[in-house]
N, C-alpha and C positions, 0 to 999 in steps of 0.2 A: 504493500500500500504506500502511496506517495506521502512524503512527510507533510507537505502542505495540506493535503487532504486530512491527515490525522490531526494536525494541529488546529485547523480551522473548524473542523466538524468532528470532534471526538465522540459526539453522540450520534453521528449519522448512521452507523451500522445498527445501533439499537433502535433507531427510528423505524426501520423496516419491520421489526417484530413488535414494536410497541404501538405503532400507529393503528388506530382502529381499522378494521377491514374496509378496503375501498370497494364498495359494492355499487352496482349499477343503480341508477335512479329509475330504471325501467324494469318491468318484469322480465326474467330470462326467457329466451326463446325455447320452445319445446324441442326435445331431441327428435331427430329424424325417425321415420317409421322403420320398423324392423326389417322391412324388405331391403332398404338401402344398406342397413348394417350387415346383412348377409353378403352383400357384394364386396365388402371391404374387410372381411374376416381374416383374409390372408395377411401375412406380415407385410408391412409397408416398407419398401426399399428406402434406404438412405441415399439420396441423390441430390445434386445441386438444384436450387430453386425450390418452388413449391408445386409439386405435381398434383394433378387432380386426385390421384389415389390418396395421397397424404391429406389433402384438403377434405376429402369425403370422410376419411377415418376420423380426423379431429373434430369435424362438425358433428359426427355421430357420438363422439365420446365426451365432449366438453360442454359445460354450461356454467352460467354465473361467473363469467370471467372478469377479473379486474387487475389493474396494474398500479403499483405505487412506484414512482420513479423519481430519484433525486439526482440532479446533475450539478456538478461544480464547474462552472465555465470560467477559465482564466482569461485575463485581459489579453494575453499574448496568444494569438491564434496558432502559433507553432507548438504550444503546450497541449497535452491531451486533456479532454474533458473526463474527469473522474465521475463514476456513476455507481449507484446502488439501486437495486430493483427488487420488488416483491410482487410475485404473480400469484393470485388466488383463483381457484376454480373448483368446480365439482367434476369429478371424473367417474365415468360409468364403469370402466373395466380396467384392470391392470394386466391384461393378457399380453400387452406389448409395451416396449419402451415408448416414451413420448418424445417427439422431436420438436425442439424449439428452433426457430429460424434465426440464424445470426451469420450474416455474410461478412465476416471479418476474420482477421488473423487470430489463431487460437491463443497466442500470448496476451491478447487483450482481456481474456477471461481470467480473473484472479481468484475467485472463491465461489463455490456453489454449495448451497444448503437446501435440502429437500425435507420438508416436514420436520425441521429442527435438527437434522443430522447432516454432517458434512459428507459430501459425495465427490468422488474424483471427477475431474473435468474430462469429458469425452466429447471432443468437438471435431467433426469431420463432414466433408461435403456440404459445408455451409449450414450445419445443424449442430446444436448442443443437445446431446442425447441424455435424457433423463431415464435411468434404469427402472424397469418395472418394479424391481424389488424395493425401491425407495418410495414408490407411490402407493396410494390406497384408494379403494373405491369410496367415493364421497368427497369431502372437502380436502384440498391439498394446498400447500403453500411452498413456493420456490423462491429462494432469495439468492441474488447474484451480485457480486462485486466485480466491476469490470471498467475498462476504459472504453468510452463510447467511440463508435466508428465515425469517421469524418466525412465520408463520401457525400452524405445528404444533409450535413449540417450547414453547408453554404457559409463558411466562416470568412468574414472580411476583417479588416483591421479593427473596426470598432462596432461591428454588429454581426449577427448571424441569424439564420432562420432555417427551419426544417422544410423539406419538400419531399414527401414520402410516397407519392403516387407513382406507380401502382403497387410496387412491392419493395419500397425503399425503407420502410420502418426497420426491416431486418438488417439494414446496413448501419443502423445507429445503436440499437439495443436488441437483446434477445426477445423474441415475440412470436406469437402465433399469427403470422402475417398473411391473412386471407380475409376477404371482405365479409364473409358470413360468420365470422367469430367476433361479433361486436362486443365491446367491453367498455368499462368506465376507467378513465385514466386520472390518477391523482399525481400531480406534478409539483415538485419543489425545485426551484432554481437558485443557486448561488451565483451571482454575477457581480462585476465591478460596480462600485457604489454610484457611479455616474451613468449607469445604464438604466433602461426601463425594460419591462418585459410584458408580453401578452401571450395568452394561451387559450385553449378551448373553453376553459371554465373560468368563472370569476375567482378573485382572490378570496381566501377565507375571511369572513367578516371580523373574526376576533384576532387574527394574526396575519395581517395583510403583507406588509413589507417591513422588515426589521433588520438592523445591522448585525453582522457577525463580528466585524471589526471596522476600522475606519475606511478600509478599501473594498469591503465585500458586503453586499446586501442579499438578503434572502427574500425571494418571492414564493409564497406558499399558496398554491391554488387548490380550490375545493375539488372534489371528485367531478369529473366531467359527465355530460350526458353519455348515454351508451352509443358508441360510434365504432366504425370500422377503423382498422389500424392505419390505413392510408390517409385518414382524416385527422389523425393526431398531429398537433402542431404547436410550436411556440416560436416567438420572435423575441430577440433581446438585443439591446445595443443602445447607442447614443441616438435617441430620437426626440423629436418634438411631439407634443401631444395637443390634439384638438378634440373637443367634445361637442356633441349635439345634445342639448338638454332633453330630458324625458318629456314625452308627449302623451296625448290620450290615445294614440294609435296602437299599432301592433306591439310596440316596445314600451307600453305605458308603465311609468315608474322606473324606467331603466335608461341610463344614458348610453349613447353610442360613442365609442372612443376610437380615435384614429391616431396611430403612430406614423410619423413621416419624417423625412430628412430634407424636405423642400426648403430652399432659402430665398426664392424669388417672392418678394412681398406682393407683387401684382398677381402672380399665379395663386398664391394663398387667398388673397382677397376675393378673386373671381371664382375660385374653385371650391372652397370649403362648404359654402352654403349649398350649391348644387349637388355635391357628393352626398351629403347627408340627406338632402331632399329626395334624390333619386332612390336611395335605399328605402326611405319611408314610403314613397309611392309604390315601389316594387313590392314591399311587404304587404301593403294594403290590398293591392291587386291580387296577390297570391292567396292571401287569407280569404278573399271573396271567391276567387275561382275554385280553390280546393275545398272550401268549407271546413278548413282546419286552421286553428290559430298557429302563430309562429311556434315551432315545436321545441325550441331549445332555450337555455337559461339566459343567454345574452347574445349580442351581435356587435362585435368590435371589428376593426379594420387595421390593416398595415399596408402602407405604400412603400414598396421596396425598389431601390434603384436597379434597373436592368434585371428585373425578375424574369425567370425563364419563360413564364407564360403571361398571358394577359392578366389572369387571375387564377386563384385556387380556392375552392369552396370549403375551406376548413370550418368545421362546425364552430360557430361563435366567434371566429377569428379569421375573416377572409383576408387573403393576401392579394395585392394588386401590383402591377407594374406602375411605378409612380408616374411615368411620362404619359400614361393614358388618363390618369385621374386629374393631374394638374395642368390645366390649359390656361392660355392667356387671351388677351384681347384679339389676337390674330387667329384664333381657332376657327376652322371651317365648320360648316354644317356637318360634314362627314365626321370630323373629330368629335363634335358634340354628340352626334348620334352613336358613334362608336363607344363613347364613355357611357352613355345611357344603356346601350345594349350590353356592354361588359358587366356593369353593375347589376343589371336585371338578370343576366345569365347566372352570375355567381349567387345572387339572392335566391333565384329559382331552385338552385341546387339544394338549398336547405330542405326543401320538400322532395325534390326529385334527385336522389342520389344519397343525401344525408339521412333523411327520415326513412325513406325506402331505398334500400341499396341493392344493387345487383348481387346475386348469389356468387357468381363467378365472373371473371373479367371478359368472358366472351360476350357479355351483355353490357360492357362499359358504355357502349354507344347509347344505351337507354337514358342514362343520366345526362349525357351530352345533348341528345336530341330534344329532350324535354326542356332542358335549360335554354337552348337556343329558341325553341318553339315558344316558350313563355316569354323570353326576352323580347321577341318580335312583337308579341301582343302588348307587353308592358310599355315598350317604347312608343307604340302607336298612341297610347294615352298620355304618357309622361312628357313627351316632347311636343310642344305646340307646333302645329303645322306640319308635323312629320307625315309623310306619305308611306304608310305601312306596306302597301303592296309593292311600291317602288323599291323601298329599302330591302324587302325580301328578295326581289329579283337581283338587285345589284350585289347584295351580300352573299347570296348562296349559289346562284347558278354558275357564274364563272369559276368559282372555287371548286364546286362539285365536278363540273365538266373537266377541269384541269387534271383530275385524277381518273375519272371514269372513262375518258377517251383513250387512256394509255394501255399498253400491254401489261402493265402492273396493276390494273384496276382490281380492287377487292370488294367483296360484298359488304353490306352494312354489318351483318352479324357474321363473325368469323370464329372458327373453332380455335380452342386454346388448350393445349395439353399441359403446359407448365406456366406458372405465373411469371417466371423470369422473362418470358417473351411478350408479356402483356403490353409493354410500351410500344411495340411495333403495330398494335391495333389502331392507334390513334392516327388521325389524318383528316383530309378533306371530305372523305366519304362520311365519316361519323359526324363531323361538324356541319356539313353543308348538304349532302344528299339526303341524309336522314331527316332534317326538317322539311325538305321538299316532299319526301315520302309521307311524313306525318301530316302535312297539310292536305295532301291528296286523300289520306285516310279520313281526316276530319270532314272533308268535302263529301266523301263517299257516304259517311255515316250521318252527317248533319252535326252542327256545332253542339247542340244540346245533348244529344246522345253520347257524343264523344266526351264532352266534359263530365257527364254523369258517370261514364265508365272510368275516367281517371280518378274521380272522387272515390268511387268504390275501391279501386286499386290502392289508393293511398290510405284509406281507412283500414282496409283489410290487412295490409302489410306494414303498417306504421311501426317504426323502431325495429323492423326486421329486414328480411331479404326476400327478393322475388326475382322471377325470370321473365323474359319476353313472352314465352308461351303462357305464363300466368296472366299477363295483361291481355294477350290476344284472346284468351278464353273468356275474359270478362267482356271485352269489346264485342266479340263474336255473338254474344248473347243479346246484344243491343242493336243488331242490324241484320237484315235478310241477306246481305252480301256474303259471299264465301271468302272470309278473311284468311282462311288457311291457304287457299290457292293464291290469293292476292299476295300474301306474305312470302310465298315461295320465290317469286320472281323479284319483288321489290326489295326484300330484306336479305334473302339467303343467296342471291346471285349477283355478280357484278355486271357492269355494262349499262348501256342505254339504247333506246330504239332510234332508228332513222326513219323519218316519215317522208312520204311522197304523195302525190295526188294526180288525179286525172280530171280535167275540166272539159265538158262538152257544152257548146253553145248552139242555139237554134233561134233564128229570127231575133237576135239581139238579147236573148234571155238564156239563163242557165237551164240546160236540160238534164245535166248530171254533174255531180261533184262527188268524187269518191276519194277517200283517204286510205292509205295503206301504211303499215308499219312492219319493220323487220329489225332484228337485233343488229347492232353495228358489227358484231363478229360474224354475221351471216346466218346465225341460227334462227330457228322459227319461234323463239320466245315472244311472249306478248306481255306488255306492261299495261294493264287496265288503268285508264286515267281519263279525266275530264279536262278539256281545254277549249279555247275559243278560236274561231276564225272570223276575221273582220273583212267585210266587203266595203271598199272605199270607192266613192263615186266622184266624178269631176267637180260637181257643185258643192262638195263638202259633206254630203250625206254619207252616213255609214250604216251598215247592218251587221250586227254581231250575232253569231250563231255558236251554240255550244255543241261540242262533239263528245259523245260518249264512246271513247276508243276502247271498246271491250272485245273487239274481234280484229283479226289481221287486216280485214278490209271492211270499211264502214261507208255506207251511202249516206250523204248528208241531205236527207229528203227536204229539210226546211229551205234549202237553197234553190230547189227546183222552182222555176217560174220567176225568180228574181232577175232584174235587169243585169246584164253583164257589167261588172264593176270596172273601174279604171285599173284597180289592182286588188289583190287579196293579201292580207297579212295573217300568217298562221301563228297561233299561240299569242294572240293579241293581249291577253291579260297576264301573260308571263307565268302561268301556273303549270303548264304542261312541261314534261321532262323528256328531252331528246333533241335530236337534230331535225329542225323543221325546214320544209322547202321554201325557196324563194319563188315568187310568182314569175316564172320564165315564159309563160304562154301569152302574156299580155304585152306590157311595154318594156320589160327587162329581158332581153334575149342574149343568148351566149354569143351570137354573131356580132353584137354591137362592138364597136371599138371601145377601148378602155375608158376614154374620156366621156363618151356618150353613155356608157354603162354607169359610170359614177354620177353623171348628171341625172340620169333617170332614177337611180336609187335616192339621190339627194332630194329630188322632187317628191318622191313617195314619202320619205321621212318627214318632209315639211308639211305634209297633209295629215299628220298624226297628232292631234291635239293632246292625246293622253301621254303623259311622261312614261307610264308603265309600258305602253305599246312601243314607244321609241326605245326604251331600255331592252325590251324583249327583242326588238329588231337588231340593236347593236350586238347583243349576245349571239343571236342566231347568225348574223352575217359573219362574225368572227369565227364561229364554229364551222361554218361551211367553207370558209377560206382554208382553215387548217385541215379540213377533210378533202380539199381539192375539188369542191363542188361549186359550180356557178361562176366564181370569179377568183382571180389571183390576188396576192397581198397588195400589190401596188394600186389597183382600182379601189380597194377598200380604204387604203390610206387617203386616196383622193376624195372619197366620200366624206371622211372625217375632216379633211382640210376644209371642204365646203361648209361643214356643219359647225366649225369652230365659232364663228360669230353669231350663229343662229340658235344653238342649243343653250337655253337659259335655265334649265333645271340643274341644280348643282350636282346632285348625285349622278345624273346622266353625263354631265360634263366630266366628272371624275372617271366614270366608266370609259367614256370615249377617249379621253386623253391617255388613259392607261393603256388601252388597246393601240392607240396611235403610236405611243412610244415603244411598245412591244414590237409592233410591225417594223418600225424604224430600225431598232437595234437587232432584232432577231431574224427578220425575213427580207431585208434588203442587203445587197452586197456592200462592202465598204465603198466601192466606187459610186454606187447608186446613192448612198448616204451623202457622200461628199458633194455630188451634183445637186441633190435636193436641198441640202442644208440651208443655203442662203434664202431660198424661197420659203421654206417651212418656218425658219426663224422669223422672217418678216411677217408671215401670216399669223403666227402665234402672238407676236408683239402687237400687231394691229388689233387682233381680237381682244387682247388684254386691255388695250387703250379704249376700245369701244364698249366693253362690257361694264355696265353700271354697278354690278354687285361686287363688293369687296372680296367675299369668299371665292367667287368665280374668278375674279382677277388673280387671286393667289393660286388657284389650280392651274390657270394658264401660265402663270409665271413659273411654277414648278415644271410644267411641260417644257417651257422654253429653256430652263436651266438644264433639263435632261438631254435635250437634243442639240444643244449649242456645240457647233463644230468650227464655225468660221472665227477668224481673229476678231472681227467686229463684235460678234455676239459675246465672245469671252471677255473682251475688253469692257463691254457694257456691264457684264456681270461683276467683273473685278471692281469697277467704279462703285457699283451699288454696295459691294461688300466693304471696300476700302473706306468709303465715306459714310457707310451705314445710312444711305438714303434710298429707300425702296421706291419702286415706281409709284406714281400717284394712285392713291386709293388702296394700296397694298400694305398690310401690316406684317412686318418681319420681326421675329423674336430672336433671342440668343440662339435657340436651337436651329432656326432657319438660317442664321448667318453661319453657324457651324456647318450645316449641310452645304451651304454655298461655298464655303472655304474648301470643303472636301471635294466638291465638284470641280473647282478650279485646280486643286492639287492633282487630281487624277488626270487632268488634261495638261499637266506640266506647264501651267501658265507662268510666263516669265515675269514675275513680280519683282520689284526692287528689293524686297525683303521677304523671307520665308512666310508664306501665308498662314500655314498651320501653326507655326510658332507664335505669330501675332494673335491668331484666334485663341490660342490657349491662354494668353494674358487677359483676354476679354471675359473669359468664363469665370464666374464667381463661385459656382457650386462645386465643392471638391469631388463629388461623385462623377459629375460630368467632365471635370478636368481629367480624372483618371481614365475615363473612357477614351477621350481624344488622345491622351498620351499612349494608350495601348494601340490605337489605330495608326499612329505616325509612321512606323516602319513599313506598314502595308502600303502606304502611299508615297514612299520615298521615291525620288526620281531615279536613284541608282538601283539597277537590277540586283546587285549583290546584296543590298540591304533587304530588298524584298525576298530574295532567296533565303536569307538567314531567318527572316520572320516566318516564312512558311515552314522551314525546317524545325523551328522552335515549337510548332504546333504538334509535333509528334510526341512531345512531353505532355502528359495528362495535366500537369499543374498549370501549363500555359493555356489550357482550354477551360479553365474553371468558369470564367465569365462567358457563357455561351453566346449571349446576345452580342457581346463585343466581337467574338470570333467570327460569327456569321456576317456581321457588318464589315469586318476587315476582309473577309473572303470576297464579299461583293465588290470591293474596290480592287482587290488583288486580281480578280478575274474580269474586271470591267472590259467591255469590248475594245476600248482603246489600249488596253494592256494585254489583250488575249494572245498576241503573237509571242510575247515574252513569258506568259504564264501557263500556256498549254502544257508545258513540260511538267507542271505540278500534278496533272491529272492522274497518272498511274499511282503515285503515292497517296493522293487524296482517296482513291478507291481502296487502296490497300489498308488504310486506316479505319475504314468504315466499321468493321466488326468491333474494334476496340472502342470506337466512339459510341457505339450502341451499348457496350458493356459499362462504360464509365460515365456516359452523359445522360441527361434527362430525356424524356420520351420524345420530344420534338426535334432533338438535336441531330440525329442521323439524317432525317429528311432535310432539315434546314441547312446542314453541311453540304448535302448534295445539291440542293437548289442554288445556294450561293456559289458553289463551285461550277456547276454545269450550265447555269441559267441562261447565259448569253453566247455560248459558243455555237458556231454554225459551220465549222469546217469538217470536211470528210475525215481528216486525221483525228479530230476529237471524237467523232462518232465511232471511228474504228477502235479507239482506245476503250470505249465503253463495250463495244461488241467483243473485243478480244478479252476483256476482263471477264465478261459473262461466260464466254466459251471456255476460258481457262479454269473456271470454278463451277463445274456442273453440279456439285453438291452444296452449293452456297446456300446459306440460310434463306428459305423461300421468301420470308417477309422482307428481309433486306434486299433480296433480288428485286422484289416488287417495288420497294422504295426507289431503287436505282432506276428501274424502268419508268417509273412515274417522273422522276426528276429529269431524266434524259429525253423525255418525249419531245420537247420543243427542238432539241438538238437533232434528233432523228428525223423529225418532220422538215426541218430546215434543209436537209439534204435534198428533198424532193421539191421544195417550194422556192428556194432561193435560186434565182436565175439571173 
């Protein structure tokens, strides 16, 4: 035992036995039925991770689980966190040893006591083995002294936080790390005296925070609500505190507390009120929608610099990425909506995921789909003037298609044999296709029947665990539709349909309109769904028809007899899923010259007053280009150039400029970019000057900054940065000027003094200073410095700040640096398995996207293909991530001419 540990806390070991039992505040879940017990009677193998067999056995054997955990956190992050732990539970049988999960080095385990008797430490294959002879049927108590694992403590110089999803609790302390063994956690933290701390539970009323000595304070937290291990959380460090006073709403009588490190007074003034208000609005909506009051003891928040995710739904203590919460006067509508959506998403998790939790991580998508689904509904009410349907299209469809169109596409629900692979289940399908699927399901059932089914599900499984089949069974009873068959293609299989049509006219009227669908992979699968077709006439009249696409071929009888329209728009309300046709039988024909084609499409878009219809058009045009249907990339780029001064819906302008810059960098040759740059830069600047809306001006400025290639454009950007004088009507913040400095640096702009060094002196927040310092070598003009930086990423310690790493990779592999950086690709792919093993759940895909995202050369594509060919037994899920990330590169081979 460490001397400091003994000196500061001589009574700590006794605490584990003397403390009253840490029991759940909720009734224990019943043991599984004997039928399941019979399937796990055989001895469970000791193997890495948490296998399904181990999880089933422990679920059948354990109940009434609680943890008491004491951690001594030193100020120096290089020193170990000393820990003691008591685990209490009821055990059904002592027929087998019991495996505790601890993915750390054996030497970190110092002492093991089982039911009051010392037991030799047997630690192997990531498990601490508790011998059957030391256990007893009925109540048991295990006490452990150890040094906590560091992998998921996210230790910084003056703060740390846990992030334990999906199976990272076992990297910090010994635990039964599976979602269906819910438990109560009683946490005690010793931290430096100038630190603050936050956890799942409130502080004990009678012994909240007290000094151990002048330099160490103790935070003693009450037993938490009954939660899954991946939701256990604490944050500690040098933070500022903001509080929202108690109200009469869902948190009546309880303050909401926020820990943060923001130093910008304007961001604090403008953001604190909205942050708390959006949480209150979300809570009120969810209580009403679910007919269940807020189900936990408290709700506090932590805003963390460069947090790996947008947010994490820890019970009672939600963590957020600080940059998403704290906005300034220059925030765009998209940023405001993103903040509202993020807060609503994490708050919805309190019911969907935290109150009712998936039994196994093959259903992890359930908590995410309902969090997104509810967030969309909440934002519709919480943000004045928000267009819910438009936001839904812009947020979900491009991101879902970006995965579902690829050779690595995965179904929404994926099998999972071992929890150690659960992180690879996350991605665009879970977060974006699943909400689309759920909205189709709601439309199929009707809003009221769907809501009532969700209420029944939440009430029935509250504080427990459930599966997707459990929910489908409840919903199936409330609709005549065959949800089992519907579920098979939408949830259990990947991919999307491709639609086509046949139009016949007679005497100026429609005599037949038939729609067909087939799977993009050529199979005969059918996605039952509802969507709309809009008939648009020259005088501005429209006629919208609903299609029930429940067969491979559907006759739209309502269209028969209608006058021939000027053009038709398929999926006009944006709710259908798949690749929809363009109207090529009227005034948009393949034989048109490119400029005529662009003009025809531009005219059609101008006749669509609905922002949702235009968004659906932008999405579908882009998908058809990537599929090589109807038009090539350059004509679509010309369409968007025409639309720049005309599109006045902010979310649509964001979507359109995003696609425009993607085409510019990914689907044009360098020579084509160079030739187009002067004209495109001029058109963007003119559109910026003419647009009256500040937020839209800022979007256009960002697009201008992205495409700038000419010396004139770069000089203009340098003057703006140097003098800190933005274009008229545009508000630029410190973060914007940092992004502008980085854009100039990657272009090797010949400034009189180093741009990034000067920008570093302008930044006042120490966390943002450290971020820019990390990025500096990735943007160095000298290839040798960049080479050394890339080489340093092979060391796990240099990848700790994952958001910094992916940002640096984006600049390292920028198209303007691609010729010098392509040599990094083989080593980048070789590191992928290690990155999955050591990084958080989104890091492998983010690493790949930042690395491969803008390459378009045959040699880069060959590197990917050669890697896949050389590794035929490669982890299937990592292979799929690579195929997803490389999709744009592989398509560019065919499309870039």
